[in-house]
C-alpha positions, 0 to 999 in steps of 0.5 A, a space after each residue: 500500500 505504501 509503495 502504491 501511494 509513493 508511486 502515485 505521488 511520483 506520477 502526480 509530481 512528474 505529470 505536469 512536465 510530461 503533459 507539457 512535453 507531449 503538448 510541445 509535440 502535438 500543439 507546438 508551433 515551429 519557429 526558426 532558431 540558430 545554434 549559439 553554442 556547442 559544447 562537448 565534455 567528458 566527465 569522470 565519476 567513480 570508475 567510469 567516464 561519460 561524454 556529453 555533446 550539447 548545443 544551445 539554440 537561440 530562438 524568438 518565442 512568438 509574442 515575447 519581447 526577448 529571445 530565449 534558448 534551448 539547451 539540448 543533448 544530441 547524438 554525436 553524429 548530429 552534433 558534428 553536423 551542426 556549426 555555430 550559426 547553423 539554422 535549426 527549427 524549434 517547436 514552441 508551446 505558446 501560453 494560449 496552447 497550454 492544456 487545462 491540466 492542474 499545475 501546468 500553467 503556474 509551473 510554466 510561470 516559474 519555468 519548471 515545465 518545458 515549453 520548447 524543444 528542437 523540432 527534430 526531437 520528441 518527448 521520447 527521443 531521450 528514451 530511445 537513446 538511453 535504451 540502445 543495443 548495449 543497454 537492452 543486452 544488459 537488461 536481457 541478461 538481468 531478466 534471464 538471470 532472474 528467470 533462471 533463479 525462479 526456474 531453479 526455485 520451482 524446478 525439480 530436475 536433478 542438477 538444475 540448481 547447479 546449472 542455474 547457479 553457474 549461469 547466474 555467476 557467469 551473468 554477474 561476472 559479465 555485468 561486473 566486467 562492463 564496469 571495469 575500465 577498458 582499453 580504447 580501440 586501436 585506430 584502424 584504416 586511414 590514420 593521422 597524427 595530431 597534437 592534442 590539448 588535454 582537457 580532462 586528466 583523472 586517475 582511477 585507482 579503485 574498481 567498482 567505486 560508487 557513492 555507497 561503496 569504495 570498491 576494491 583497489 585496482 591492481 593497475 591504476 588507470 589514467 583517463 585522459 580527454 583531449 581535444 584536437 581538430 581532425 584533418 579536413 574539419 574546422 571544429 575540434 572533437 574530444 577523444 578519450 584514451 585510458 592508459 596505465 597510470 605512470 606510463 606517460 611522464 609529464 602529462 598535465 591538464 592543459 598540456 599537449 600530447 601527440 595522438 594517432 586517430 582514425 580519420 573516418 572516426 576521429 574520436 577513436 584516438 590513442 595517445 602515442 607512447 602510453 601503455 595499456 596493460 591495465 585491463 588484463 592486470 585488473 582482471 587477473 587481480 580480481 580473479 586472484 582475489 575471488 579464488 583467494 576468497 573462495 579458498 579461504 571460505 572452503 578452508 574455514 568450512 573444513 576447519 569448522 567441520 573438523 572441529 565439529 567432528 572432534 567435539 562430537 567425539 569428545 562428547 561421546 566419550 
């Protein structure tokens, strides 16, 4: 009952935003806009990094005296196709077209609900990008593991429990491996070199580090380096990311320069020349060693407990 009440409150809180957003798709008028700013950033948090590519579009809302802006995150392909000054349409929801839904109009006055969006985007564009092929694969593995556990609980086939346990362990290992820092793919095909400016320089020395857990020490710490350069044949810079063994490149500093080799067709596939990348293998071996050691310690403790129990029973029998 409490969960249903909590769910109802959440739905009521987000419903004005959702209603306003859908109305932009169905009632919004198209107004011309222009790209005022482009920004590509890399953020390192815990033991992973994320990239964001955003544009700020300026437009003149109908009936308003001053221009306004829309801030939007875009896929990299679309981000690269735009330039500062590029024309782009915006869908704008006029105040007169707001629905008579509780809370929408007052929240619009304090700019809590969205009233404009790029015409090429919809309410559910972000969801389609969140649930990409990799995310769907992870969700399928989790669902499969849950289904196997249910099957093991209700099934009566001999040995089924061990098979299910093995599958669940392998699924868990796969999901954990996705959280580990991985080696940047090597540029293939036509390649070129460039001098790049370091914009982000972070060190990962703990694996599976989260806001609730410090994780485990990395056997080989990792340096996450984001750098920007202008690829051959382009006029605007791109931001690429490479992960290398910590300490394998001396003298790197934020704002400094490094020589990189990049793939001409996909310039964000780039590597720092001179850096080594043994961290993925070393960390996997280290985690496997820790897991075997832990399991071995548990087995030894169980054997000792069993031996002590047998000795104690014999002692009582005498």
